[in-house]
PALODO-423982 format. One record per residue (C-alpha): residue in three letters; residue number from 1; x, y, z. Coordinates in Angstrom, 3 decimals. Layout:
REC_resn_resi_px_py_pz
REC_ala_NUM_X_Y_Z $
...
This chain:
REC_resn_resi_px_py_pz
REC_leu_1_13.467_-2.876_-9.157 $
REC_gly_2_16.054_-3.060_-11.785 $
REC_asn_3_19.703_-2.112_-12.152 $
REC_glu_4_18.707_1.780_-11.761 $
REC_val_5_17.293_1.189_-8.294 $
REC_lys_6_20.191_-1.157_-7.176 $
REC_asn_7_22.687_1.624_-8.296 $
REC_phe_8_21.073_4.338_-6.425 $
REC_glu_9_20.519_2.158_-3.346 $
REC_ser_10_24.226_1.416_-3.322 $
REC_ala_11_25.306_5.155_-3.982 $
REC_trp_12_22.693_6.374_-1.227 $
REC_ala_13_23.795_3.981_1.357 $
REC_ser_14_27.398_4.773_0.769 $
REC_arg_15_26.746_8.470_1.151 $
REC_cys_16_24.841_7.826_4.210 $
REC_gly_17_27.779_5.757_5.790 $
REC_val_18_25.251_2.682_6.160 $
REC_lys_19_25.388_-0.873_4.898 $
REC_tyr_20_21.859_-0.691_3.265 $
REC_ala_21_19.446_1.308_1.523 $
REC_val_22_16.049_0.174_0.382 $
REC_gly_23_14.128_2.189_-2.263 $
REC_val_24_10.357_2.531_-1.823 $
REC_gly_25_7.430_4.463_-3.249 $
REC_asn_26_7.663_7.620_-1.022 $
REC_gly_27_8.778_8.805_2.406 $
REC_met_28_5.483_7.764_4.155 $
REC_asp_29_5.732_4.207_3.072 $
REC_ala_30_9.181_4.088_4.279 $
REC_ile_31_8.043_4.671_7.738 $
REC_glu_32_5.270_2.241_7.712 $
REC_ile_33_7.394_-0.279_6.109 $
REC_gly_34_10.270_0.320_8.725 $
REC_leu_35_7.630_-0.199_11.566 $
REC_arg_36_6.210_-3.206_10.150 $
REC_ala_37_9.476_-4.725_9.505 $
REC_leu_38_10.364_-4.180_13.343 $
REC_asn_39_6.948_-5.997_13.904 $
REC_ile_40_5.567_-2.865_15.375 $
REC_gly_41_1.732_-2.710_15.085 $
REC_pro_42_-1.545_-3.030_16.789 $
REC_gly_43_-1.369_-2.704_20.715 $
REC_asp_44_1.959_-0.897_20.321 $
REC_glu_45_2.765_2.801_20.811 $
REC_val_46_5.214_4.951_18.978 $
REC_ile_47_6.029_8.262_20.569 $
REC_thr_48_6.582_11.073_18.013 $
REC_thr_49_6.304_14.885_17.525 $
REC_pro_50_3.139_16.903_16.513 $
REC_met_51_5.409_19.333_14.714 $
REC_thr_52_5.725_17.526_11.508 $
REC_ala_53_4.146_16.655_8.137 $
REC_phe_54_0.856_14.468_8.690 $
REC_ala_55_2.708_11.634_6.882 $
REC_thr_56_4.719_10.953_10.056 $
REC_val_57_1.724_10.313_12.066 $
REC_leu_58_-0.410_8.450_9.410 $
REC_ala_59_2.414_6.087_8.614 $
REC_ile_60_2.279_5.156_12.425 $
REC_val_61_-1.399_4.523_12.152 $
REC_arg_62_-1.488_2.718_8.858 $
REC_ala_63_1.217_0.136_10.649 $
REC_gly_64_-1.716_-0.363_13.121 $
REC_ala_65_0.256_1.233_16.087 $
REC_thr_66_-0.723_4.177_18.218 $
REC_pro_67_0.991_7.418_17.904 $
REC_val_68_1.692_9.334_21.040 $
REC_leu_69_2.432_13.140_20.472 $
REC_ala_70_5.069_14.491_23.048 $
REC_asp_71_5.914_18.053_23.240 $
REC_ile_72_8.434_20.096_21.441 $
REC_asp_73_11.204_22.386_22.638 $
REC_pro_74_9.972_25.856_21.550 $
REC_ser_75_13.472_27.023_20.878 $
REC_thr_76_14.372_24.346_18.325 $
REC_ala_77_10.842_23.021_17.203 $
REC_leu_78_12.277_19.554_17.681 $
REC_leu_79_10.838_16.771_20.034 $
REC_asp_80_11.846_17.395_23.690 $
REC_pro_81_13.372_14.482_25.283 $
REC_ser_82_11.838_15.228_28.788 $
REC_ser_83_8.560_15.095_27.159 $
REC_val_84_9.240_11.820_25.476 $
REC_glu_85_10.350_10.356_28.887 $
REC_arg_86_6.934_11.302_30.524 $
REC_cys_87_5.130_9.684_27.554 $
REC_leu_88_6.802_6.295_28.160 $
REC_ser_89_4.473_3.275_28.921 $
REC_pro_90_4.686_-0.489_29.013 $
REC_arg_91_3.336_-0.388_25.197 $
REC_thr_92_6.096_2.025_23.782 $
REC_lys_93_7.824_0.370_21.276 $
REC_ala_94_9.749_3.006_19.684 $
REC_val_95_10.424_6.975_19.496 $
REC_leu_96_10.201_8.327_15.834 $
REC_ile_97_12.228_11.625_15.943 $
REC_val_98_11.787_14.129_13.043 $
REC_his_99_15.038_16.051_11.930 $
REC_leu_100_12.984_18.777_11.152 $
REC_tyr_101_14.366_21.692_8.818 $
REC_gly_102_17.515_19.777_8.593 $
REC_his_103_18.320_19.902_12.326 $
REC_val_104_20.082_16.937_13.677 $
REC_arg_105_20.665_17.573_17.508 $
REC_asn_106_21.709_15.991_20.668 $
REC_met_107_21.770_12.482_19.371 $
REC_asp_108_23.785_11.005_22.016 $
REC_thr_109_20.684_11.930_24.435 $
REC_trp_110_18.194_10.062_22.009 $
REC_val_111_20.562_7.035_21.802 $
REC_glu_112_20.890_6.730_25.536 $
REC_leu_113_17.224_7.573_26.239 $
REC_cys_114_15.998_4.832_23.938 $
REC_lys_115_18.804_2.218_25.000 $
REC_gly_116_17.640_2.883_28.717 $
REC_ala_117_14.109_2.450_27.945 $
REC_asp_118_14.643_-0.644_25.716 $
REC_ile_119_12.896_0.873_22.956 $
REC_his_120_13.842_1.429_19.073 $
REC_leu_121_15.155_4.919_18.045 $
REC_leu_122_13.611_5.701_14.545 $
REC_glu_123_14.491_8.648_12.249 $
REC_asp_124_12.086_10.612_10.009 $
REC_cys_125_14.798_12.180_7.615 $
REC_ala_126_12.525_13.606_5.049 $
REC_gln_127_14.047_17.185_5.464 $
REC_ser_128_17.462_16.303_6.443 $
REC_his_129_19.304_14.716_3.367 $
REC_leu_130_22.914_14.138_4.598 $
REC_ala_131_22.458_16.357_7.638 $
REC_ser_132_24.881_14.992_10.468 $
REC_trp_133_25.767_15.103_14.008 $
REC_lys_134_29.565_14.087_15.046 $
REC_asn_135_30.253_13.100_11.613 $
REC_lys_136_27.442_10.572_11.298 $
REC_val_137_24.475_11.216_8.857 $
REC_ala_138_20.730_11.313_9.806 $
REC_gly_139_19.095_8.225_9.841 $
REC_ser_140_22.134_6.128_10.909 $
REC_phe_141_21.629_6.479_14.607 $
REC_gly_142_18.655_4.079_15.217 $
REC_ala_143_17.118_1.068_13.781 $
REC_trp_144_16.616_2.874_10.687 $
REC_gly_145_15.963_6.318_8.850 $
REC_ala_146_13.253_7.044_6.386 $
REC_tyr_147_13.801_9.563_3.516 $
REC_ser_148_11.547_11.086_0.961 $
REC_phe_149_12.838_12.216_-2.462 $
REC_tyr_150_9.445_14.047_-3.353 $
REC_thr_151_10.237_16.712_-5.894 $
REC_thr_152_10.451_19.577_-3.258 $
REC_lys_153_13.035_17.828_-1.151 $
REC_asn_154_16.618_18.675_-0.885 $
REC_leu_155_17.300_15.586_-2.811 $
REC_gly_156_14.300_15.030_-5.150 $
REC_thr_157_13.152_13.335_-8.207 $
REC_met_158_10.409_14.079_-10.642 $
REC_gly_159_7.783_12.625_-8.518 $
REC_asp_160_7.414_10.360_-5.420 $
REC_gly_161_10.096_8.352_-3.992 $
REC_gly_162_11.714_7.112_-0.691 $
REC_ala_163_14.134_4.965_0.875 $
REC_ile_164_14.792_3.196_4.163 $
REC_ile_165_18.506_3.039_5.571 $
REC_thr_166_19.916_0.599_8.002 $
REC_asn_167_22.950_-1.183_9.331 $
REC_ser_168_20.820_-4.252_9.866 $
REC_glu_169_20.673_-6.943_7.158 $
REC_glu_170_17.462_-8.420_8.733 $
REC_met_171_15.767_-5.108_8.763 $
REC_ala_172_16.747_-4.497_5.105 $
REC_asn_173_15.601_-7.885_3.943 $
REC_asn_174_12.296_-7.516_5.824 $
REC_ala_175_11.715_-4.020_3.965 $
REC_gln_176_12.618_-5.412_0.749 $
REC_ile_177_9.781_-8.145_1.122 $
REC_leu_178_7.194_-5.701_2.414 $
REC_arg_179_7.705_-2.956_-0.433 $
REC_asn_180_7.043_-5.807_-3.043 $
REC_tyr_181_3.609_-7.191_-2.134 $
REC_gly_182_5.285_-9.205_0.753 $
REC_gln_183_7.153_-11.609_-1.723 $
REC_ser_184_10.139_-13.241_-0.518 $
REC_arg_185_10.694_-14.792_-3.803 $
REC_arg_186_8.409_-14.969_-6.997 $
REC_tyr_187_4.955_-15.861_-5.987 $
REC_his_188_5.716_-16.526_-2.586 $
REC_his_189_4.144_-14.100_-0.034 $
REC_pro_190_5.056_-14.816_3.594 $
REC_glu_191_3.775_-11.290_4.441 $
REC_leu_192_0.903_-8.945_3.446 $
REC_gly_193_3.128_-6.324_1.922 $
REC_leu_194_2.562_-2.925_0.004 $
REC_asn_195_3.001_-1.985_-3.589 $
REC_ser_196_5.782_0.474_-2.976 $
REC_arg_197_8.540_0.089_-5.479 $
REC_leu_198_11.122_3.052_-6.215 $
REC_asp_199_10.617_3.489_-9.982 $
REC_glu_200_13.577_2.913_-12.407 $
REC_ile_201_13.455_6.334_-14.044 $
REC_his_202_13.136_8.094_-10.691 $
REC_ala_203_16.075_6.099_-9.321 $
REC_ala_204_18.271_7.160_-12.317 $
REC_ile_205_17.315_10.762_-11.796 $
REC_leu_206_18.349_10.654_-8.148 $
REC_thr_207_21.649_9.028_-8.969 $
REC_ile_208_22.500_11.781_-11.327 $
REC_arg_209_21.330_14.634_-8.800 $
REC_leu_210_23.090_12.914_-5.928 $
REC_gly_211_26.251_14.106_-7.796 $
REC_trp_212_25.024_17.545_-7.775 $
REC_phe_213_23.890_17.562_-4.094 $
REC_asp_214_26.730_19.328_-2.586 $
REC_leu_215_26.297_22.256_-4.877 $
REC_phe_216_22.741_22.421_-4.348 $
REC_thr_217_23.491_22.359_-0.414 $
REC_asp_218_26.080_24.953_-0.572 $
REC_arg_219_23.721_27.261_-2.541 $
REC_arg_220_20.917_26.828_0.047 $
REC_lys_221_23.422_27.694_2.870 $
REC_glu_222_24.327_30.847_1.095 $
REC_ile_223_20.386_31.783_0.932 $
REC_ala_224_19.945_30.817_4.467 $
REC_lys_225_22.673_32.955_5.732 $
REC_thr_226_21.364_36.044_3.961 $
REC_tyr_227_18.118_35.550_5.909 $
REC_phe_228_19.896_34.977_9.238 $
REC_asp_229_22.243_38.081_8.490 $
REC_ser_230_19.512_40.312_7.454 $
REC_ile_231_16.543_39.559_9.870 $
REC_lys_232_17.237_42.106_12.734 $
REC_asn_233_13.592_42.411_14.140 $
REC_pro_234_13.999_41.812_17.823 $
REC_leu_235_10.329_40.482_17.792 $
REC_val_236_11.415_37.647_15.566 $
REC_gln_237_13.361_34.811_17.286 $
REC_leu_238_15.290_32.652_14.807 $
REC_leu_239_15.584_28.992_15.539 $
């Protein structure tokens, strides 16, 4: 939690178009810390997708809440809003959508659905670094967005890393406390937190690689276009 982390947090928040970024140990911790920072836990339900890495659901369980798995839209592999509406209950506190494969879609629908149900919209952005919808970046639509910077991600470090982005000062402050043993200040622990600090070396690597990110993304798009242009088998349906 030194200057390299602060520098990356500032740079990442700026690129995402939000006020705050809080570096944490990994993407799963980002989700758990985000849930706990909103006081979502035992007795609460969080609706999410079964079409995701296990970490999405495991983070909900670790926070003490109950995951409720809604259906996906088979044409996109993303969570289906109509199925989510059927899953709503008095215990529902949030919907955790996953921007799978970098797809950020129909965010107006999600914002309206969650506002109408008076629940939080949460975003798992582990596969959608700087992907956008109507010029807003993934993770900036709801209460928070959770990012992973694992080595295989579009923006990755040389090991584990993660971050929470948000426009809420209260949310950012709560996350900063929870990531560092629950310390509000040295040796004062108002919360039972985690040991989930973004490492200085990883933060430094991420800051440098962020400067290369657009080049990486352009190359990925070139490769993807080759697949889309070349796959002609009528039995293969492209998302």
